[in-house]
C-alpha positions as CSV (number, residue, x, y, z in Angstrom):
1,M,-1.7,37.6,-119.3
2,T,-5.2,39.1,-119.7
3,T,-6.7,35.6,-119.4
4,A,-5.0,35.0,-116.0
5,T,-6.1,38.5,-114.8
6,E,-9.7,37.8,-115.9
7,Q,-9.7,34.4,-114.2
8,T,-8.4,35.9,-111.0
9,S,-10.9,38.7,-111.1
10,E,-13.8,36.2,-111.8
11,S,-12.6,33.9,-109.1
12,G,-12.2,36.8,-106.7
13,V,-15.8,37.9,-107.3
14,L,-17.0,34.3,-107.0
15,D,-15.1,33.8,-103.7
16,I,-16.7,37.0,-102.4
17,L,-20.1,35.8,-103.4
18,K,-19.4,32.4,-101.7
19,L,-18.3,34.1,-98.5
20,L,-21.4,36.4,-98.6
21,A,-23.6,33.4,-99.1
22,A,-21.9,31.6,-96.2
23,S,-22.4,34.6,-94.0
24,G,-26.0,34.8,-95.1
25,A,-26.6,31.1,-94.2
26,L,-25.1,31.6,-90.8
27,V,-27.1,34.8,-90.1
28,G,-30.2,33.1,-91.5
29,G,-29.8,30.2,-89.1
30,L,-29.4,32.6,-86.2
31,Y,-32.4,34.7,-87.4
32,S,-34.6,31.6,-87.7
33,Y,-33.8,30.8,-84.1
34,Y,-35.4,34.0,-82.9
35,Y,-38.1,34.3,-85.6
36,F,-39.7,30.9,-85.1
37,I,-40.0,31.3,-81.3
38,E,-43.2,29.2,-81.3
39,L,-41.3,26.1,-82.5
40,S,-39.6,23.7,-80.0
41,L,-36.1,24.5,-78.8
42,P,-34.4,21.4,-80.3
43,L,-35.8,22.3,-83.8
44,R,-34.6,25.9,-83.5
45,V,-31.2,24.7,-82.4
46,L,-31.2,22.4,-85.5
47,M,-31.9,25.5,-87.6
48,V,-28.9,27.3,-86.2
49,L,-26.7,24.2,-86.6
50,G,-28.0,23.8,-90.2
51,G,-27.1,27.4,-91.0
52,L,-23.7,27.0,-89.5
53,A,-23.1,23.8,-91.4
54,A,-24.2,25.4,-94.7
55,G,-22.1,28.4,-94.0
56,V,-19.0,26.3,-93.3
57,V,-19.5,24.2,-96.4
58,L,-20.0,27.3,-98.6
59,A,-17.0,29.1,-97.1
60,M,-14.7,26.0,-97.5
61,T,-15.4,26.0,-101.3
62,S,-13.8,29.4,-101.6
63,T,-10.1,30.0,-102.2
64,Q,-9.7,31.2,-98.6
65,G,-11.5,28.1,-97.3
66,R,-9.2,25.8,-99.3
67,R,-6.2,27.7,-97.9
68,L,-7.5,27.4,-94.4
69,W,-8.1,23.6,-94.9
70,A,-4.5,23.2,-96.2
71,F,-3.2,25.2,-93.2
72,I,-5.2,22.9,-90.8
73,Q,-3.8,19.8,-92.5
74,G,-0.3,21.2,-92.2
75,S,-0.8,22.0,-88.6
76,R,-2.0,18.5,-87.8
77,I,1.1,17.1,-89.5
78,E,3.4,19.4,-87.5
79,L,1.6,18.6,-84.3
80,R,2.4,14.9,-84.8
81,K,6.1,15.8,-85.0
82,V,6.2,17.5,-81.6
83,V,8.2,15.6,-79.0
84,W,6.2,16.0,-75.7
85,P,8.1,16.1,-72.4
86,T,7.9,13.1,-70.1
87,R,6.0,13.3,-66.8
88,Q,9.3,13.6,-64.9
89,E,10.5,16.5,-67.1
90,T,7.2,18.3,-66.7
91,T,7.3,17.9,-62.9
92,Q,10.9,19.1,-62.6
93,T,10.1,22.1,-64.8
94,A,7.0,23.0,-62.8
95,I,9.0,22.8,-59.5
96,A,11.8,25.0,-61.0
97,V,9.2,27.6,-62.1
98,F,7.5,27.5,-58.6
99,V,10.8,27.9,-56.8
100,F,12.0,30.7,-59.0
101,T,8.6,32.5,-58.6
102,L,8.9,32.2,-54.9
103,I,12.4,33.6,-54.8
104,M,11.4,36.5,-57.0
105,A,8.3,37.2,-54.8
106,L,10.5,37.3,-51.7
107,F,13.0,39.6,-53.6
108,F,10.4,42.0,-54.6
109,W,8.7,42.0,-51.2
110,A,12.1,42.8,-49.6
111,L,12.8,45.5,-52.2
112,D,9.4,47.0,-51.6
113,S,9.8,47.0,-47.9
114,F,13.3,48.6,-48.2
115,L,11.9,51.3,-50.5
116,L,9.0,51.9,-48.1
117,W,11.4,52.3,-45.2
118,L,13.7,54.6,-47.2
119,T,10.8,56.8,-48.3
120,R,9.4,57.1,-44.8
121,S,12.8,57.9,-43.4
122,L,13.5,60.6,-46.0
123,V,10.0,62.1,-45.5
124,G,10.4,61.9,-41.7
125,S,7.4,59.8,-40.8
126,V,9.2,56.8,-39.4
127,G,7.0,55.2,-36.9
């Protein structure tokens, strides 16, 4: 029991250090973009991309990174299972939504006009 607790504690600290290093790599890449202003723009962009790549690689080695990768893989598998509607179904649904929206717009316009008329007639400023 204590061995599992010690391993979890050590791995938690190691994960925190990995995520801090990943954040440092990203911030370092961004900092280098502004610090080395005399260098050419493509080289500075490469520094930012290098910091981003190093940060992602470091973050993906942590427990949270591995869980994120497993989630992404699971999402890709589920996305392949989706049955997408045909063009005809999509067109029919879009038309139905448009018609319903038009009907509701006319209903609310009529309701607003009626309530405006009612309010003006109650207040006595019909004109």
